[in-house]
N, C-alpha and C positions, 0 to 999 in steps of 0.2 A: 615385610612389605605392607601388610594390612595396617600395622601400627603407624607407619609413615603416612599413609593416606588418611588415617583417622586424625593424626596430629595436624596435618595440613588443613583438613576440613574444619577442625576446631579453631585453628588460627583464623581462617577466613570468616567463620561465624562470629568469633569475638570481635574481629575488625569491623564486620558489618553492624554488629550490635552497637559498637562505639560510635560509628558514623551516624547511625540512626538516632541515637540519643543526642548527639551534638547538633544534628542538622534540623530535627523536627521538634517544634515546641510541644510541650506536653498537653496543652489545652487550647489549641488553635480554633476550636469550634465556636469560641465566643465571637469570632469574626462572622458577620451576617452572611456573606456570600458562601463561605465554606460550610457554615451551618446549614444553609439551604441546599447545597450540594449533597451534604451528608443525608439529608432527608429525601431529596428528589432522585438521586442516582439509582437506588434500589427499585423504585417504581418504574423508572425509564427502562431499566434492564428487564424488569418483568414484562412490560408491554412489548418489548422488542425481542424477547427470548434470547437475551445475552447472558450467558452463564457466569462469566468472570470479567472483572475490570480492575485495573490499577491506575491511579491518577496521582500526579504530583503538581503542586502549585508553587511557583517561585515568586518572591517579591523582594524588591530592593537588592536584587542580585544574589539571593540565597534562597534555599528551600524553606518554604513556609508551612506547607501542609501536604501530607501524603495519606491516602487511604486506599484500602483494598476491599473489594466487594465480591460476593458470590463465590463460585467454586472453580477449581482448576479443571475438573472433569465431572460431568453430570452422572457418570456411572459410579464413581467412587465418592462423590460429594466432598472431596478434600478442599478445604478453603484456600482462596488466594491469600497470600501473605506478602510482607515486604520483600521476601526472598524468592518469590515466584518469578520464573523466567518466562518472558513472552518473545515471540518472533516480532522483531521490529519492522520487518518488511522494508518498505522504502524509507523509513526513518533511518535506515542504514546510510543513506546517501549524505545527509548533512555531516555525519560523524566522519565519514571517509573524506569529504571535502575539507573538513578542518585539518585532517592529517596531511592532505595534499598541500594545503596552504602553509603548513609548518615546513614541508620540504621546500616550498618556494622561498620561505624566509631563510632557510639554511643554504640557499644557493644551489640546491641539487636538482631543481626543476624550474623551468620558466613557464609562466602562465601562457606566454604567447609564442613559444617555439613549437614547430610542428612535432607532434608526438612520434612521427615516423623516424625522426633523427635519433631517438633514444633506443630504437630496437634494431637488432642485427639484420632483420628481414621484414618485408612488408607484412602488416598485420592481417590483411585480407589476402588469402592465397589465390594465386592464378588470376589476379585482377590488375589491370593496367590503368585503373581510374586515377588520374593525376590529382583528383580532388582529395584523396586521402592525405596528401601532404598539407592540406589546409586545416586539418583538425588539430587543435591545440587543447591544452588543459582547460583554458578559459571556455572554449567552445563546448567541450564535454560537460563541464560543471553547469553550464547554462542551457544544456539540451538543444544544441544547434548543430549536431554532427551530420544530420541527414540520414542517420540509421533509424530503423524501426525500433520500437521498444524492445522486442525480442525477435530474433530471427526464426525461432522454432525450427522447422526442418529445412529451411531455405538457406542458401548461401548468404553471408553478410554482404549487404549492398548499400551504397550511398544513393539516396533518392532525390536529394537536392543539394545545391552548393552549400558546403558547410559555412555556418555563420549567417546564412541568408534569413532563416526564420526559426521559430521554436517548434520542436516536436519531441515530446518526452521520450527518453531512450535509456533503458537499463544497459543496452549493448555498449553505449558510449562509455558508461562507467566501468564496464568490464575491460574495455580497451585501455582506459587510463589505469586500471588496476594492473594490467600486464606491464605497462610502462613503469609504474611504481615498483613492482617486484623486480624489474630489470635493473633499475638504477640503484636500488638498495641492496640487491642480491639476497633478498629475504622474501619468504611467503607473506601474503597479505596480513594474516593474523599476527605474525611476529612484528610487522611494521606497526599495526594498530596498537599492540601492547606497548611498544616502545614509545610511540609518539602521543598516544591518547590515553589508553586505559590505565597504565601504571602511573603516569604523572597526575592524573585526575582522581585516582583512587577508585576506578571503576572495576572492582574485583569480581563482579558477576556478569561481565560482558565479553563476548567472543563472536567472531565471524565464522568460527569453526566449532563443531560440537565438542563439548567437554564432558567427561564421564560424570562429574559432579552435577551436571544438569539433569541426569536421568530422573531423579526423584523430585526435582524442583520445578520442572517445566510444565506450563499449562498445556492442555490438549486443545487443539482446534475443534470447533463445533460448526455444524452446518446451520442453515437458517431455521431448522426445527430443534436446535439445541441438542443434536445427537453428536456425541464425541467421535472423532476420528482416531486414527492411530497416532502415537507419538512420533513426530518427525525428527529423526536424527541424521543430519546431513553433514558430512565432513567436507563437502565442496564449498569453498569460500567464494563469496560473490559480493563485491563492494557495493552493489546496488540494492541487495535484498537479504543477505544471510546473517545479519546481526541478531544475536540473541542477547537479551538484556533485561533489566528490571526498571521499574519507574524510578526507583532510588538512584540507580546508576545514570540513567538518562538525565535526571535532574542535575547531577554533577557536571555532565557535559554542557547542559544549558547554562549553568552558572558560569562556566568558563567563557562561553560565547558572550553572555551579557556583561561580564566584567572585563572582557578583553584579555583574558589570561592565555598565554601560550602563543599569541600572534602579535606581530607588530601592528601598531595602530593603523598604518596605511593599508596593511593586508586585510585587517578586519573590515575596514571601510570598503575595500574591493568586494569582500564576501557579501556585504549588505547593500551594495549598489546595484540597481536594476541594470541588467545587460541586454534584455530583450523583452518586449511586450508579447503576451501570449495571444493566440487566436481565441476569442471568447467562446467559440462554438466547438473547440476541438482541443484534446490533450495530445493525441497521437496523430500527427498531421502530415505524414510523409507524402501522401497522395494528393494534396491540395494546398493551394496558397490561401492565406486568410483573406476574407472579404474586407475585414477591418481588423484593427488591433485593439485589445483591451486598454481602457484608460485607467484601470485600477490594479490589474494583476500582471506581474512581471516575474522574471526569473533572475536571480542573482547567481552567486557561485555556490551551488549546493542547496540553495533555499528558494522556495517561492517567496515572492515579496508582494504584499498588498499595500497599496497606497490609497489613502482616502483623505484628501486635503493635505494637511501637514503631518498627519499620522502615518507611520510606517510600521508594519509588522512582518516578521519572518514566519513562514509556516511550511508544513509539509504533511502529506498524508501517506499512509502505508496500507497496502492491501496484498496480503499473501493468501487470499482466499478465505480460509478459516480463521485468519488473524487480521484484525483491522486496528489501526491506530492513527493518532493525529497529534500534532504539536503546533503551538503558536507561541511566538516570543516577541516582545516589544522592547527593542534596545533602548529607546529613550527612557522608558519607565523602569527598565531592568526587571521586567516581569515576564513570566512564561507559564504555560500549562502544557503538560503532556499526558496522554491517555492511551493505555493499551487495553485491548480486549481479545478474548479467545473465541470470537464468533464472526461468522459471515455478516451478521447484522450490526456489527459494532459501530459502523459509521452512520447508521440510522439514528442513533441517539447523540452523536457527536455535536451537531449544531446546537441542541438544547443544552448540553453540558458546557460547551465552551461559551455560549452566550451568558450563562450564569457565572461561570468562572472569571470571564474577562469583562463583563458588563456591556458587551456590544456584540453585534452579529458579525460573523466572519464571512466576507464575500466569497472566499475561495470555495465554500461549500456549494455555491450555485454553479461553479465551474466544473468541479469534479463529478457532480451529478449523481449522488446516491440518494435513493428514496429515504425520506425521513420516516420515523416510526409511525407518525400520524398521517402520512399521505394516503390517498386512496389506493395507490398501487400496493403499498406495504400492507395496509389493512385487508385488502382483497386476498392477498396470498395467505395471510395469517388466518383469515376467516375460512378459507378453503381447507386449510390444514385442520382447524379446530372443529368445523361444522360440516365439511363436505363440499365438493366442487359445485354440485347443483345449487345448494343453498347459497354459496358465495356468488354465483352468477346471477341468481335472482336478487340477492341483497344489493349488489353493486351494478345493477342493470344500467342505471343512468350514467355513472362515470365511465363504464365500459363503452357505451354508445357515443358518448361525447368526446372520447379520446383523452379524458382526464387520467385514465389508466392507459398508458401508451402500449403500443405493439411490443416493444422490447420487454416490458414488465410481464405481459401475458406469456410471451415466449419463454422467459426465464422460469416462470412458474411451471410451464409445461415440462421443461427439462428437469426441474427439481422433482417433479412427480415421476419422471422416467428413472431418475437416480434412485428413487425410493421403491422401484419395482412396482409401480402402480400404472401400468400402461393404459387401462381404460380411462382413468382420470386424466392422464396426460393427453390422450387423444381427444377427450372432450374439451380440454382447455385449448389445445393447439388447433382444433377444428373451429372453435370460437374465434381464434385469432385470424384464421383464413377468412371466415365469414365477415369479420369486422374490417379486414384489410385485404380485400380480394386482389389487389394489384401488387401485393408484397411477395417477391420471390423468396425472401427469407422465411416468411410464415409458411408458405407451401413446402419449402425444403424441410422445415422442422417437423411438420405434420407427416411428411413422407418418411422421415427417420423414425418417428413413433410407430407408424404402421409396419415398417421394416423390422423394428425391434420386437413387435408383437407377433410377427410371423405372417402378416398379411401382405404378401408379395404384390398382388394385383393393385391394391390401393397405394402401396409404396411407389410402384411404377407410375401410377396415375398422377400423384402429386409431385414426384420428381420431374415428370414431363411438364407439368404446369409451371413449376419453378423455372425450368430451363426455357420455357416459352417466354416467361416474363423477364428473364435475365439470361441471354444466350452465353454470357461469360461465366456463369455459375459452374465452375469446374467440379465442385463436389457433386452436384446433381448429375453432371455428365458421367463422372466416374462410377457413381452408384447405379445409374441406369445400365451402363455397360456390364457391371457385375451382375445385376439382377436379371438381365436379359440373356446372359451367357448360358449355354447348355450346362446342366449339372453333370459333372464327370461321374 
């Protein structure tokens, strides 16, 4: 048995080496933009504490340049290579959408038929909401189901009439995954192997964990470049569980850019805006948009950015300790994809993609991640490197002006709590309450820090303050009930 596994691994490695040799030029750094990327990416990674990164650039419909930077794991310092596996996070979605559209071309699925007609029983248990019958594959792929992104511990619920507006939802993709598994009679990863990975030669890609990933996968890192545990999850999720390499994802992008595997009319559907997004919101189940974006839309599986006559496809990925981004220009047949093993990965993405594509990507302003050189990012890094008090003094002006927002201060407080530094966390969260005295969330967070540090009296005081500011704060109410109950 060991011999068979060894031969299989050798075959995969030889195939990968052949593909790399045929796809990537030996001396692409003579190109000015990639030469600049080669120089700038390590410095950007250093400034943002990003341990590892893999990037691929496509031009004229084929892979042009791929490079690997940094390490898979800051504990072992193993380098990132062409064969390093990254969590693709939500970059899973465009690949799944491509498979769904292949099923449409095969006549096995209709873009506009109710998904409920493909299942033997309603997808939502004990729910008589007739609006479930309005959800189609088209509505799922363009994020118009009315589902929240994730249900967490709540029952799945429709919050607005499907098709009415945009609200990003992984739950919608899981619903469509269930339908795909039903109509094919196969689990998701078998479907993806059959429709996508095998035809495109994506030998290092899977929505379910593979044993050969154990030694190849990058470890996720927190904002301070501390490695977490290797995540090996057999649970497949069409929205988020793809594990892959930059090399493999480039093969998928080449198929999209060249129209391989889909009918021309189906490819046009994928790349056609279905809905404009709310410019102020990505997950918008509880509110209607005040206005609609004039530049950012959603197609089938892709975000679409339109600026004049120029149109680009894009998507971002965020699995916490893994961040990634992809942009593709169908007219130019060019694309860039970047994977990182860091919570900070998207902090450097705008700079990387601006250099790689020659223009700014408007989508970064919509997904709202702090850039590595923003006041908020530098404040958190300064607090880590030089101490909380020094950081507060150094960034006094942007803290008081609001240039460092409440949410960023709050995030730093929780980061310090995770690092088991309760006095520093309390100092930061108290600052947030002082700067934002009418914020129920700031008071709630400070209460939690006091509770974690064992100060029951102050925890009660700030939970009460939070509840007074927001009587609907169910977390504050439940914590107060627990804190005030007699100790058994």
